[in-house]
C-alpha positions in Angstrom: 22.1 -6.3 15.7 19.0 -5.7 13.5 19.4 -5.8 9.8 17.1 -2.8 9.4 15.5 -0.1 11.5 12.1 1.4 11.1 11.7 5.2 11.5 8.6 7.2 11.1 8.7 9.2 7.9 9.3 12.9 8.5 6.1 14.8 7.8 6.8 18.0 5.9 3.3 19.4 6.1 1.1 20.2 9.1 -2.5 18.8 9.1 -5.2 20.3 11.4 -8.9 20.2 11.6 -11.3 23.0 12.7 -14.8 24.2 12.0 -15.6 21.5 9.5 -12.4 22.0 7.5 -9.1 20.2 6.9 -6.2 22.5 6.9 -2.9 21.6 5.2 0.1 23.9 5.8 3.1 23.4 3.5 6.7 24.0 4.6 6.7 27.4 2.9 3.8 28.5 5.1 1.1 28.4 2.5 -2.1 26.9 3.8 -5.0 25.1 2.0 -8.4 24.4 3.4 -10.7 21.6 2.3 -14.3 21.2 3.5 -14.7 17.9 5.3 -18.0 17.3 3.5 -15.8 16.5 0.5 -14.4 13.6 2.5 -17.2 11.9 4.4 -14.9 9.4 6.0 -12.8 12.2 7.5 -15.9 14.1 8.6 -17.1 11.1 10.6 -13.7 10.0 11.8 -12.4 9.9 15.4 -9.5 12.2 16.4 -7.3 9.1 16.5 -8.2 8.1 12.9 -7.5 11.7 11.7 -4.1 11.7 13.3 -3.1 8.5 11.5 -1.9 9.9 8.2 1.2 9.9 6.1 2.5 12.2 3.4 2.7 11.0 -0.2 4.3 12.6 -3.2 0.8 14.0 -4.2 -0.8 14.8 -0.9 -1.7 13.0 2.3 -3.2 9.5 2.9 -5.3 8.4 5.8 -4.7 4.6 5.6 -7.2 3.4 8.2 -9.9 5.5 6.4 -8.8 4.6 2.9 -8.9 8.3 2.0 -6.4 10.4 0.0 -6.3 14.1 -0.2 -4.3 15.6 -3.1 -2.9 19.1 -3.0 
């Protein structure tokens, strides 16, 4: 029996990309949009890199891109 188990952290926000923007939708339904030109690494990232994010207490973090978005 393993001593610990790993589970993916539940993501409480929804992250999408469209028309040069990063959209973050919070659990209450409010949405914020950020121009990708503010985050050049995200602008030039692959879909796979953009999907690899985790929620932090201040925003979201894209580890493979070393990029953090506060909201």
